[in-house]
C-alpha positions as CSV (number, residue, x, y, z in Angstrom):
1,M,215.7,61.3,226.9
2,K,218.9,63.7,227.9
3,K,218.5,66.9,227.9
4,T,221.6,69.5,227.0
5,T,222.1,72.3,229.5
6,I,222.6,75.3,227.8
7,S,223.6,79.0,229.0
8,T,223.9,82.0,227.9
9,N,226.2,85.4,228.4
10,G,224.0,87.7,227.3
11,K,225.3,87.6,223.5
12,S,226.3,83.9,222.9
13,L,224.7,80.6,223.1
14,F,226.8,77.9,224.8
15,T,227.0,74.6,226.8
16,L,229.5,74.5,229.8
17,E,230.8,70.7,229.0
18,N,233.0,70.3,232.5
19,F,230.7,72.0,234.5
20,D,227.1,70.4,235.9
21,K,223.5,71.8,235.3
22,T,224.0,74.7,237.8
23,A,227.7,74.8,239.0
24,G,228.1,76.9,235.6
25,V,225.7,79.8,236.6
26,C,227.7,83.3,237.6
27,H,225.2,86.1,238.3
28,P,227.6,88.6,238.6
29,H,229.1,87.9,235.4
30,N,225.6,87.4,233.6
31,I,226.1,83.9,233.1
32,I,223.0,82.4,233.3
33,I,220.6,79.4,232.2
34,H,219.2,80.3,228.9
35,S,216.8,76.4,228.2
36,E,217.3,72.8,228.4
37,V,217.5,70.8,224.8
38,S,217.5,67.4,223.6
39,R,221.0,65.9,222.3
40,L,219.4,65.8,218.8
41,Q,218.4,69.5,219.2
42,A,221.8,71.2,220.6
43,R,223.6,69.2,218.2
44,A,221.4,70.7,215.2
45,M,222.1,74.2,216.8
46,H,225.8,73.3,217.1
47,E,225.9,72.7,213.4
48,R,224.2,76.3,212.4
49,G,226.7,77.8,214.9
50,K,224.3,78.8,216.9
51,L,225.6,77.1,220.3
52,H,229.0,76.6,220.7
53,Y,230.4,73.9,223.1
54,I,232.8,74.6,225.8
55,L,235.4,73.0,227.2
56,G,237.8,73.2,230.6
57,A,237.4,74.9,234.1
58,G,238.3,78.0,235.3
59,D,237.2,81.2,236.1
60,R,234.1,81.8,234.1
61,K,234.4,86.1,234.0
62,E,236.6,84.8,230.8
63,L,233.2,84.3,229.4
64,A,231.1,87.3,230.7
65,G,230.0,89.6,227.9
66,V,231.6,88.4,224.6
67,S,230.3,87.8,221.3
68,L,231.4,83.7,221.0
69,N,232.6,82.1,217.9
70,R,234.8,79.0,216.8
71,K,237.9,80.7,216.7
72,M,238.9,82.3,219.9
73,K,241.2,81.3,222.8
74,F,241.2,81.3,226.0
75,D,243.8,80.5,229.1
76,N,240.9,78.1,230.7
77,F,238.3,77.1,228.3
78,K,238.3,75.9,224.7
79,I,235.5,76.6,222.3
80,S,234.1,74.2,219.8
């Protein structure tokens, strides 16, 4: 069974789709791995609004300390 890695910035839960499991970790910006869940459980969390899928690659400081929502726009990232 495939697992989805969930990251957190201290305020929101998200997945970094274009990063490897540990490549998305950035301790200076407080972005760490929160947990690993099944794909089905991740989809259920996303449906309820508890998990955000983040696409793109760039400087993760844009994600530091921000309460995420699906309407937000970033230069290097797209939230769904």
